[in-house]
C-alpha positions, 0 to 999 in steps of 0.5 A: 434828817433835817437841814437848817439854814440860819439867815439874817432877815426876811429878804434872805429867807425869800432869796433862799426860798427862790434858790431852793425851789427854782434852782435846787428843785426843792418842794414847799409844803402848804403855807400853813406849815411853812412857819411851824418849824421846831427850830424857831418862829418864821421859818420856811420849810422845804423838802429836798427833790427826793423827799429825803430831807427837810430844809428849814430856812430860819430868819434870825434878825441881826448878826448878833441874833444869828450868832445866838441862834447858831450857838443854841442850835449847835449845842442842841445838835452836839448834845443830842437835843436835835440829833435829826440835824445833819447840816447847819448853815449860816447864810450871812452878808460878807458886810464889807466894801470890796477891795479889788485885786489886780483882776478886779475880783475877790474881797480882801476885807474881813467878813463881819462873822469870822470863822474864828468866832465859830471855832471859839464857840465850838471850843467854849461848848467843848464840841469835837470838830474837824475842819472840812471846808472847801476853798473860800467857804469855812466848813467843819464836821462836828460830832453829835452825841451818837457819834454821827457827824453834822456838817457846819458851813459859814457862807458869806454872801458877796459878788465875785465881781468887785468892780464898782458899777452903776446901780449897785450898792458898794457893800458886799450884801445880799442886795449887792448880789441881787442888784448885780444880777439885775444890772447884768441882765438889764443895764438900762434899769441899772442906769435908771436906778443909779441916776435917780439915786444920785439926783436926790437933792435931799439924799439922807445920811445913812449906813452902808446897810441902808444904802444896800436896801435903797438900791434893791428897793429901787428896782423893786419899786420901779419894776415890781411895785405891785408884787412885794418884797417876798416875790421880788427876792424869790422871782429873781430865781424864776427869770432865766436872765437874772438866774444865770448871773446869780448862779455864776456869781455864787459859783465863783464865791463857792457859796452855791456849791455848798447850798446845792450839796445841802439840798440833795 
């Protein structure tokens, strides 16, 4: 059986690759096979630790392209075109500026991709489904043509810690999660990045997403310039200090538990 993760971009693909390899103990086939997924171009393929499932990590591009790929694949699963898929995951940024509750945690602002959009798609495609989610993570069981079930999960990437901190972008994105782990493990680096970004006299006008990128890429340029983006977003899972903070944050938002279940 196959598991399919739909994500936005190549950085997400690299981050998930590091998680699967260095946390879930999945194995990666030869580089020549990595991009030959039947579900789309640019996918990385992994085998679960026991070798019983293939996991395909597919970068789609924009949020709208993620939704387009999701609609195509969920229809293919339900109709029997892809009966081998038993777990379909959408891995996407929460894409909101965190609003702290009294404990300084949580995120009251709605995500860009909402669970209602997924349910509306099921209804339009006349796909039978039932709600099967754990707290904070929308999940459904959809019925395939052979009457078996496929789990569908919508994962919103964010930090559980919603406090503003030096060296972190404001918006709830993958980059905020990565920068948070680095800042917790290396506070001196976080201060250096924050000071440099604030010191620019000709600071550009940009979107929240670009602000997230400039924070993450500042850590990359400062300490991993010779390695490149793919290494940077994978390597964070190889370092014990940063890995532990990633695990804690992703457990608190319940995202990690779903990915761990999918990787078994």
